[in-house]
N, C-alpha and C positions, 0 to 999 in steps of 0.2 A: 214541477214542469217536466214533461216527458217529451223526448224527441223520437219520432216514429217513422219506420219504413213500412209502406203499404204495397203489397204485391198486387199484380193485375190491376193496377190503378187506371189503365186505359180501357177497362171494360165497365159495363153499366154499374154493377154493385160497387166495384172499386172506386169509381168516380164519386158515387154517392158518399162513401165512407170518407174519402179525402176531403170533400166539401164540408162534411159535418165536423171532421176533426179540425179543419182550418178555422172554424168559428168557435172552437172549444178553447176557453182561456187557459186550460191546464195543459194544452199541447203547444210545444214550441215549434221546432223545425219538423217538416214532413218531407221525407224522401219517397216520392212516388215512383214505382217501378212498373214498366209495361213493356210489352213486346213490340209495340209500334210507336209512332210519334206521339208527342204529348197531345192530349185532347184539347180542342179549341176552348172548351169550357174552363180550362186551367189558365188561360191567357192572363186574366187579371190577377190571379194568385201568384203567377210567376214573375210579375212585374215589380214586386217590392224591392226596396233597397235598404238592407240586403233582403232578398226574398225569403219568406218563411217556407215556401214550397219549392222544392227542387225536383227535377224529373230526370230519370235515367232509364235507358233501354237495357233490358237484360233478359236472359233465358235462364230462369231459376230451376228448370228441370234438368239442367246439365251441371256437373260438378265444377268445371273450370270457370264458366261465366259467373256462377253463383259465388264461388270463392273469390274471384277477382272483385266482385261488387262489395262483399262484406269486408274485404281487406283494402278497399280503395281509399284514397285520400279524401274523396267526397264523403264516404261513409264515416270516416274518422273525424273530419272537420265538422260534420253535422252532429256529432256526439250522439248517434243513435243508441238508445237504450231499450227500445221496445220495437217489436215487429208485429204487424197485423197481416196474417196470411189469408188472402182471399183466393179461393180456388178459381180456376178457369171456369167460365160459365157462358151461357148463350151460345153463339156461333163458335166460340173458342173452347167449349167444354172439352176436357182432356181425358175422358174415361176410355176412349177407344185408341187414341194415338199412343204409341209406345216409345219409350226411351230406355235404351239399354235393357230391353226385355221386360220392362215394367210399364203399366199404364202411366201416361205422362203425369196424371194427377198424383198418383202414388209416389212416383220418382221425385216430383217437385216437393211434396210434403216432407219426404225423408231428407232431402237435401237442405231445405229451409230449416228444419229442426236441427240437423247436424250443425249447420253454420251458426245457429243461435247458441247451441250448447258449447261450441268451440270459441265463440267470440268473448273476449274479456269484458266487453261493454254491455252486451245485451242482457237484460234482466227479466224481460217479460215477452211471452209469445201469446198472442190472441189469434186463434184460428177459427175459421168458419167451417163447420162440419155439416153433415146431412142427417136429418131425422129419418131418411129412407134407409139408413143402416140398421134400424131396429127390425127385429123379427115380428111379423104381424100374424096374429091368430085369426082364424076365419071369423068373418063378421065385421060389423062397423063399430064395435064397442071397445076398440083398443084405445085405452088412455095410457099414454106412455110416460114413464118417469125416467130419470137419468139412470136408474139402476135396472131398467128393463133390458132384456137380452138383445144382443145384436144378432142379425141373421147370419149364422155361420154355416148354413146349409151349403154343401159343396156345389149344388146346382144353381146357386144364385147368379144372376146375369153379371157379366163382366163390368158393366157400368156401375152397378151397385156394389160389386165386390171392391172396386177401387175406393169407394167411399168408406167401406168397412175397414179396409187396410189402413187408410189414412187415420181413421178414428182410433184404431188400436195402437198405431204409432204414437199419436199424441197422448192418448189416455195412459200409455205406458210410462210417459215422462211427466205425468201430471203431478207427481209427488217429488220431482227432482228438487234437490236443495239449491242447485246452481241456477235453475231457470224456472220462473213462474209460468206455468202453461194453463191457459184458459181455453177450453173448447166450447164453442157455441153451436149446438145442434139446431139447425133451422129447417122448417118444412119448405113448401113452395114459396118462393119470394116473389112478391107482386110489385111492380112499379106502375105508375100512372100511364095510361094509354094502352093498357091490356097486355103489357109485357110480363112474362113470367121467367124466373130463373131458378136453377138448382132443383128442377123437377125432372127426373130422368126419363119420364114419358113424354112430357110436353116440350122439353128443350130441343134445340136443333132447328132445322129448316121448316118453314111453314108447310102445311099440308095436312090431310086427314090422318087420324090415328084409328086404331081398332081396339076394342075391349071385349071381354067375354060377355056373351048374352046372359042377362040375368044378374049382372054385377054392375053397380054404380057406386063405388066407394066414396066415402067422405074424404076430402082433402083439407088438412090444416093449412092455413096460409099466414103469411106475415108480410107487412109492408117493408120495402127496402129502407125507408127512413127509420123504421124501428130497429132494423138490423144494425144500421149505422149508429143509432143511439146506444144500443147494447154494447157495441165495440168500444165506444167512448167510456161507458160505465165500467167495462172490464179493465180498461187501461188505468182508470183512476183507483180501482179497488185493490185490495191486497189479497183477495181470495184466489184460489186456484181450483182446477178441476173442470167438470162437465156441467153445462147448463143448457136446458131447453129454452129457446127463445122463439115465441110464437105470438101471433095476433089472437084476437078474440073470436074469430070466425072460422067456420069450416064449411066447405061447399061441395056438392057432388061433383065427381070427376067430369061427367058429361057437360055440366054447366060451365065448369072452369075451362074446358076445352073450347066450348062454343064462344064464351066471352073473349077468349084470346084469338078468335078467328080460325079455329080448327074445329072440324067435326070429329066426333068420336063414334065410329060405327060399331054397334053391337053385333057380334058374329058368334056362331057356334064355335066352341073351342077347337075342333079339328080343322077349321078353315083359317084360324088366326095366323098360324105360321106362314102359310102360303101368301096370304094377303099382306102381312107385314113385310115379307121379303120383297114383294112387288112394289109396295109403297116406298120402302127404303131405297130400292134401286132408282125409282123415279126422283126421289129427293137427293140422290147422289150420296147417300150415307153409306159408310162401310158396314159390313155385316155385323161387326162388333157393337155398333150403335143401335141395332134393332132390338129393342127391349120388349119382353112380354109385358102386356099392360098390367097395371096394378089391380088386384082382385079385392083387397081388403083395405078399409079405410082406417084412419087414426086421428086422434087429437093428442096434443102434448100438454102435460102438466107443467106449468111454469112457476110453481111456488118457489122452487130453489133459486131461480133467477131473480124473483122478486125479493126474497130474503137476503141472498148473497150479493146481488149486484144493484138492487134497488130498481130493477127493470119491471115496468108495466107497459103494455102496448099503449102508445099515444095516438096511433093511427088505425083507422078501420079500412077494410077493403069492401068496396061496394060498386054500384053501377052509376054511371053518369052519362049524359047525352053528349056525344061528340059534335063537332061543328056541322056535320052532315045529318044530324038528328038521330044517328044510330046509337044504341046503348053500347057502352064499353066498360071494361073493368077499370076502376080508378081507386086511388088511395086518398084519404082525407083525414084531417085531424079529428080526434074524438071530441 
């Protein structure tokens, strides 16, 4: 039986992971941490006597609040021995916001890792990483393995750079004797209703996007429920290291954008920068969040996750008709 802290539990993917772990017989107490109030979806989980789910508000991207939480009576009484670090995503994506000179996502990962290493109780850290950290070669034939290169080009956009920095921090501790670190690299995460997360091009406020004329890369996708299942498998396993976690489908970027209610305008490369700047200003996004569109597609090799974690995708991503008759992106059991 393991007792788990889950970060960003008030965001969509964090909520899904908490719900999945709550129904896992191998998980005892769950300490869910978020920046806002407890989600209403947790009401029935918080009502037990004693409750298996506890909720705390905390800012894990800052040293003092994070240290106070990891050293708190609540943390100690819950006997937390594992941490699931879910990065900020959706409207709360932290690639652009900076804390102490670092992107918030990078600062938070560094602090959570440090607190886990310093805690006498925490034995495992399972973290969600991004497959967009990989270096992509021209074309749509990129099949990426865990040993594939990361994109260390100095010109990589700041949003993706923050994912790479987090990846390298966690990968560097993957062989630590004191802490078992499992890094799950995921592609675009899809939730029912057409919501997508952890895609640096599609995340953020609604509105059109632009892509280079003549490029329509394939996007690997995975259902949020499969990501939550992979987290549970990683907590139960004894393995450590990096694992690709992906679904069985890949879809063109233009279709993925359209299915999520965004249009993807193909433009000549010289015009992209100007149009992106104008669209970003209309969406109220800071300059650091305006990313160049993805040119090259990829799929992920998931053999290592299947062999090491016992993970195989149980959900598929497809289309279904909404109540108004329109087609929308959905997830469903295989």
